[in-house]
C-alpha positions in Angstrom: 3.2 4.3 19.2 2.3 8.0 18.7 6.0 9.0 19.0 6.8 6.4 16.2 4.0 7.9 14.0 5.1 11.4 14.6 8.6 10.7 13.6 7.5 8.8 10.4 5.4 11.9 9.5 8.3 14.3 10.0 10.6 11.9 8.0 8.1 11.8 5.1 7.4 15.5 5.1 11.2 16.2 5.2 11.6 13.8 2.2 8.8 15.4 0.2 10.1 18.9 0.9 13.7 17.9 0.0 12.7 16.3 -3.4 10.9 19.5 -4.3 7.5 17.7 -4.9 4.5 19.9 -4.7 1.4 18.3 -3.4 -1.9 19.4 -4.8 -3.8 21.8 -2.7 -6.0 20.1 -0.1 -4.3 16.7 -0.3 -1.8 15.1 2.1 0.1 11.8 2.2 0.5 11.9 6.0 0.0 8.5 7.4 -3.4 7.7 8.6 -4.5 5.3 11.3 -5.1 2.1 9.5 -7.4 -0.4 10.9 -5.6 -3.8 11.8 -7.6 -6.7 10.5 -8.2 -9.6 12.7 -5.7 -12.1 11.5 -4.0 -15.2 12.6 -0.2 -14.7 12.5 2.1 -17.7 11.7 4.8 -15.7 9.9 8.4 -15.3 11.3 9.6 -12.6 10.7 6.4 -10.6 10.9 5.4 -8.4 8.0 5.7 -4.6 8.8 1.9 -4.0 8.2 -1.3 -6.2 8.1 -3.7 -3.7 6.4 -3.4 -5.6 3.1 -4.6 -8.9 4.7 -8.4 -9.9 4.7 -10.2 -10.2 8.0 -9.8 -13.8 9.6 -7.0 -14.8 7.4 -3.8 -16.6 8.2 -0.6 -14.9 7.4 2.5 -17.0 6.6 6.0 -16.1 5.4 6.6 -17.2 1.6 8.5 -20.5 1.8 11.2 -19.3 -0.7 11.1 -15.4 -1.2 12.5 -13.2 1.5 10.4 -10.2 2.3 7.1 -11.8 0.9 4.2 -12.8 3.0 0.8 -14.7 2.0 -2.6 -14.2 3.6 -5.0 -17.1 3.0 -8.6 -17.5 4.1 -10.7 -20.8 3.9 -12.7 -19.6 1.0 -10.7 -16.9 -0.7 -7.8 -16.5 -2.9 -4.3 -16.0 -1.7 -3.3 -12.5 -1.2 0.6 -11.7 -1.5 2.2 -8.9 0.3 5.6 -7.8 -1.2 6.7 -5.4 1.5 6.6 -1.6 1.3 9.5 -0.4 -0.7 7.3 1.5 -2.9 5.9 3.3 0.2 2.3 2.3 -0.4 1.4 2.4 3.3 1.7 6.2 3.2 -1.1 6.3 0.5 -3.7 3.9 2.2 -5.8 6.9 3.2 -6.7 7.5 -0.4 -8.5 4.1 -0.8 -12.2 5.0 -1.2 -11.5 8.4 -2.7 -11.6 9.6 -6.3 -8.5 8.9 -8.3 -7.8 12.6 -8.9 -7.4 13.0 -5.0 -3.9 11.4 -5.2 -1.1 14.0 -5.2 1.3 14.3 -8.1 3.6 11.4 -8.6 7.1 12.1 -7.0 9.7 12.3 -9.8 11.7 9.4 -8.4 8.6 7.0 -7.8 7.1 4.5 -10.3 3.3 4.2 -10.1 0.9 2.0 -12.2 -2.7 3.2 -12.4 -5.2 0.7 -13.7 -8.9 0.1 -13.3 -9.7 -3.0 -11.2 -11.0 -5.1 -14.2 -8.2 -4.0 -16.6 -5.5 -6.2 -17.8 -2.0 -5.5 -16.5 1.4 -7.2 -16.8 2.2 -9.9 -14.2 5.8 -8.6 -13.8 6.8 -7.9 -10.2 8.2 -4.5 -9.5 8.7 -4.3 -5.6 9.6 -0.5 -6.1 6.3 0.2 -8.1 3.1 1.4 -6.5 0.0 -0.1 -8.0 -3.0 2.0 -7.8 -6.3 0.2 -8.8 -9.6 1.9 -9.1 -13.2 1.2 -10.0 -13.7 1.5 -13.8 -17.1 3.3 -13.3 -16.8 5.4 -10.2 -13.1 6.0 -10.5 -12.7 5.5 -6.7 -9.5 3.8 -5.6 -10.0 0.3 -4.5 -6.4 -0.7 -3.5 -2.9 0.6 -3.3 0.0 -1.9 -3.0 3.5 -2.6 -4.0 4.4 -5.0 -6.7 
């Protein structure tokens, strides 16, 4: 597992260097060890990550859409996961940090920044990374593709 993480880190850093993107001093997008929530897995194929799913939820494959998974809990809303084409998994370490801690957006990336109570369009852009933050504290509350 550490070998895969090291390869992923090297790949990402090579991509950043190759694109000429300068990260703000003191920030990093090096993948962090994400906690794996306790979930019941009923999906086939499995999603690449489960950090997006609430504790004790059941994850299923979307019945009609390829590359989409749904996490459900008995008393909560359905959470949809649209894969990681926008590379949101690389930025999960910024959740809980101030919005200005994020590095500059790469030139080839599409990001949507919105407060967690702000209205946003409901269009689905799997290549777009959504960064939601608390309106008052400006701390990042979630980062996902969609």
